[in-house]
N, C-alpha and C positions, 0 to 999 in steps of 0.2 A: 338496613340501619335498623337497628335493637329498638325493641320494645317502648324500652323509657324514654327514646330519644323522640318518638313517634308521637309519643303522646301527649310528652315535654310541648311539640311540637304542635300539637292538635288543640294543648290549651292556654298558650301564649298571643291570642287573640287580648289585646290590650284591652281593660276598661277604659269611662270615660270616666271614671274616680267619681261623678257624678252618685252615685249610687241611690239613686230613687229620692232625690232632692236639690235646691235651689237652696242659697243663702243671700238674705238681701237685707235692707233698711228702711223702713217705715214708720211713722207714727204709729203710735199705741191707740189713740183714740178710738179707732175701732175694734177694738179689743172685745165688748162686750158682744158682736158680731158676730164672733166664732168664724172659721175658715170660711176663706173667698170661695162662692158655688153654695156653702149652706148656711141653712137658719135656723134658729134653733128650735123650730114646731111644724117645720114642714110635714118629717116623720110620724108625727101625731097622729096624725089623717088618715092612717091606715093603718091593715094587722090588728094582732093584739098585743099591748102589753103592758106588761108590768113589774112591778117593784115593790119598793119598802119607804117606812119613809117615818120617824121619831115620832111620833106623837107623845108631846108632853103632858095633854093630857090624862095620861094611861099609865106615864113613866116608863114607855116601851117603845119598841115596832109593829107598825101594823105592815099587813101585805094589802099593795093596793092595785085597782088596774087603773089604765086611762080609757076611758070611754067618753066620747066628745068632745075636747079636750076636758075634762075637770078628771082630778085622783077622788078612784071611788075607796073609800077600804073594806077588803072583801073579806077583813077576818073571821074566821067561825073558828066553832070545834071541828071540823068537816077539815076546813084549810089553815091552822095556825100557822103555819111556814109557810117559807118556798118551796123548803126540803117538801111539805106533804101536799103539795100542788100539783109538782112537778109526777112525782109519782103516782100520779093518778092516768089513767088510760090516755086520756084528750086532754090535757089540761087549758088547751087554749077550747074546747067548749063548756068543761065547766066553770072557767073566767065568763065566757057569752052566758052563764044562766045565771049567774053571781048576783047579786042587789047589793047594798051596804051604805053606807054615809057618804056622802059629797067632804071630802076635806081642803081642796083648795083647786086652784088652774093652772093644768102640767106649764103652760108657756110661762109662768109667770115663775114657777115652781123651780123652770130648766134655766130661767134668764137669772135669777139669785142663788139657786140652791136649796134658801130657806127661806121662809117666814115666820109669822111672830107664833105659831103653832105650831106646823111641825118642819123635819130639813129630810131631803133626802140623803135614806143608805144606800150601802154597795144593794144592788137586787141579788141580793145573793142571802141565806144563813146556813143551813147546817153543811154546806157541801163541803167538800174537800176541795181546796187550792190547790190546781196542779198547773205543771206551764210544762211546752216544749222550747228545746234549743235549738236553737242549731237548726230551722227547717226551710231553710231558704241558703240559695246561694251566697249570693251573693254578703249576706251579714255571716254567714262560714268561715267567709276569706279576715272577715273583721278580728271573728274570733281568733284564728290561726293567729293577725297581725298581735293580739294582747298578749296570748302563750308566749308570743317570741321577742315580744318585748315586755315581756314578766311584770304588766303591768305598769313603765314609762311614756307615760307621752313621749320624752324628747326622741324617743327611739323610732316610735310608730309611722314617721312620715317613711324612713328609709328603709324599714323593712318591707313597707307594705312598695313600694318601687321594686323592689326583690323579688318579693310573694308573687306580683304580678308578671314579671318576667316567665317564671317557672308554671304559674296557673294561671293564670290570665284568668278569662269570664269564661272560662269551657267545661265547670262542672256546672252551668245552671239546667244545661239538656239532662241531664245524666238522672237514671232514676233511681234510688236511694236502694241498696239490697239486690242490686241487678246485675248479670253476669261483666258488661262493660264498666260498672266501678267496683268490682272487684280489678280486672284489670287495670283501671284509674290505679287505681288504692297500689297496687304490687309497683309500676311506674311511681308515682309519688315516694312510696316506699327506697326505690332504689336513685330517689335523686334527690332522699336525706328531707325532704317538703311532709313528712307523713306529722297527723297532728292526731290532739284526742279530737278534737275539738272535729276533723276530716270522720276519724272514724263515725261520731252519730248524725253525720252530716250525710252521707252520702254510704254508708253499712247500714246491716241490715235493723240494729238494733237501733229507735229513736233516742233525743236523750228525754223522759222523763222527769220530771221535779217537783219536791215540794215546794210550793211559792209564797204560799202563807199560811198562817192556822184559820181555823172554822172562827169566821165571824171579823177575821184583824181586817178583811179589808175594808176602805172605804169610798165612798160615793162620789157621786156629781159635784163640784162644787169644795169640793176639801181641800186640808191639805195635804201634799204628797210631801212623804222623805226621803229623804239620805244621811247617810250615816256621817257623820259629820269624821271620818276618818278618809273621806274617798275626796280626791281633789280632780277624778276622773270618770265622768258620769255621763249618761244620758237616758232619753224617754224612751220606752220599747210601745208603739201602737203595735197592739194586738186586738185578732177577732177571739171572742171565748165563747167557749161552745158549753151550754149548757147539759149535763151527763142524770139521769134517773138513774138507782141502782142496778136496773137490771141491766145500763150500758147503752140504752136509748136517746140518743138526743135529743133533747127535745125543746129547742130553743138557743135566741145567742145576744148577748153585747159584746162590749165593747171596753177594753182593757189598757192600762199601761204598766207591762214588767219592770219598774225602775230598775236600770242597769248600774251599776258599781263596775265601768270598765278598769279600772286601776286592779280592785279587790279579786275580781275570779280570775284578770290575770298575772297575779302572782303567784296562785295557786288555784284549779279549780276544786279541789280538796275545801277550797274559799266562799265554796256557790253557796251555800246558806246565809253564812255573813254578807256573801253579794246581795241576796237575793232578799232575807224575809229579816226586815227592820221593822219597825212601826211607821205605819200608814207608808210602806214600798209597793203597799196594791193599791190601783182604786182600779174599779169596776160599775159601768155604769154607760148614759145616765138611766135606763131599764130594761128589763129583757124583754124579745122580742118570740114571742112563740111560738113552731113550729103550728101555721096552719094550713090554706088552702093559699093564702096570698102569699106565702114566706117559709120555705125550707131549704135545704140542706145546700143545693144546687148553686140556691140565695149566696150562701156563704162561699161555696167553691168560687164565686167568680166576685168579693165584695170586696171595692177598692176602699181603701180604706187614706184620709188623709189627715196630716200631723198639720202642727201653726205651733212655737215656742216664740214665746216672749217678752223679751226682756225690759228691766225699768232700764237697763241703760242705751236705748232702743233697739237694742238687736235683734233680730226675727231671723228664724230659722221654717221653712216650710218643706216637708218632707209627704213621702205615701209609702205606703205597700197595701201592693196585688196580691191576694187569695190564688192570684194564677199561676204568679210564679212560686209556690211552695213545690217543694221535693217529696211530699207525701200528702195522700190523702185524709183531709181533716178525720173518716170515718174511722183509716189504720189509723193512725193515734189514738183514736179513741180504743178501738181495738188492742194497743200497745197497752193502755193504761187499765181499763176495767176485763174483767172476765177468766175464769179460773184460777185464773193467776195471784187477780189480786182483787178483793170485792169493797166495794164504799157503800156499805147503808144505808145511808142518807144521799148517796150520789154523790156529782163533780165538778166541778167546771176545772175546764181547760183550756188554759191561753196556746192557742194556736202559732208563737213564733213570730216573728216579725221579718221584712228584708228590710226595713232598715235602720244604717248603722254609718253618723254623719262622720266628717273627714276632715272635714275642710277648717280653718282658722278660725275663731271665736275670736283669738286674742293676738299674742304671742304667736309670732311663725311659728308651725311647724308642731303647736300645742294644740292641734284638733279643735273641736268643739266639746265642750261641760256645761253643766247647769250651772249658774247664778240664782241666786236665793234672790227668789218674791219673780222668777220664771212663770208666766203662764202657759201650760201647755194644752196643747186641747186637743182631740182626737176624735172625728169626724168618717158618718157614712153615712149613704141619703137614705138607708133602710132602716137605721140604730140610730140616729141622734148624734150628738155629740158631748162626749166627756173632759170635765174641764177640771187643774187643780191647777192650784197653785203650790210652786217645791217650796219649801222648807229645811232645815236641819231636824231627821228625827226627831233627835234629844228636844226639839221647840215645838212640833209638830203636838196637835190634843192625846194623851194614853192614852190605849186604847180598856179599859175598864170593864166594860159589860162581856163578860163571856159564854159559853151555853148550859152554864149551874146558872147565872142572872138569867138569862131568856125565858129555861125551866119558868122556876119563882117567878116572875112577872104574867108570863100565859095565865100559868097556875091559878094567883089572884085576880086576873081578869077571866076566871071561868073557862079558858078556853083550851084544858087540859081535861 
């Protein structure tokens, strides 16, 4: 038997089709409570949590820490930005010693996203916003399907069946860049099933792209945007690493790397249009710094849950497990920053997702796609819940506060 057929047969274990989630319907009365099994404030009891809020009284952002359930403004000339905090040798130790003004109650702020005086922002500022794609085998297969369907959801179901016959679930345990991965690549090329997504999924080089511009990310409670040309799209629940300018991971948070499946499916060269739009990147609610209670192994073992609740009564529950990732998080960091590419203000790195919905929301064969008004909640027991409401990017609040505005505001406040 030829090598291609041996590999093909090994890859033919049929997937269960759930891709880590299930669809059901239930009332919207529990929307504020968040995902089942997660509370809005249980994660506040442990670890070193920092973030950013907008303060109306200073007409600008403040660096905050969560302490005893209170939100404390710790902005100083030494640490005027999140970037400056993460550049210190031990950010958690700096926060432990910091003093400041109480500006709100953490649980109240998480429930509403804002109060009369402050609102939560993304817990990042001057960092570059980078993202990894195709880091999970199951979602990798969905990228292949998008490509072969050329962004047409009507074709996805038939193509999914064909791809499952040839590839199945057998790529899950293959280490990206390994000799075995190279052999599988050769077999799939002969089968006529090779794809640019398989190249970055199991090849030596990860897909790493710019998700958004500095300061363009939205935080917990904000609207999140879909480009109006998209008719086939979904949320992407991801763990996000915060990395300093020397390439050291300093903490983690949650993110939604909103995905326009039809746009990227038409051409991978449309990745920028698919990924970087007004309010298309959500991060939060807080950044949990690495300390004695939380570290990179917690990232490696993180379990993320997702709920999408529509105004039409639709409910989608999903999950993404970092245990299933095809590349180690620190390998992804090393492929992003180093002698080959510097980031003087550090970066945040979306780790990718296992989640890729396939079941129909409406018309048979159309699969899942967002509807305006969907409430998306992404949760982890150690990082909390990031919740956002879906709108068109043209209808979300425009992004008007850039790096120049931040510098002027900090200077006016005597913080530079």
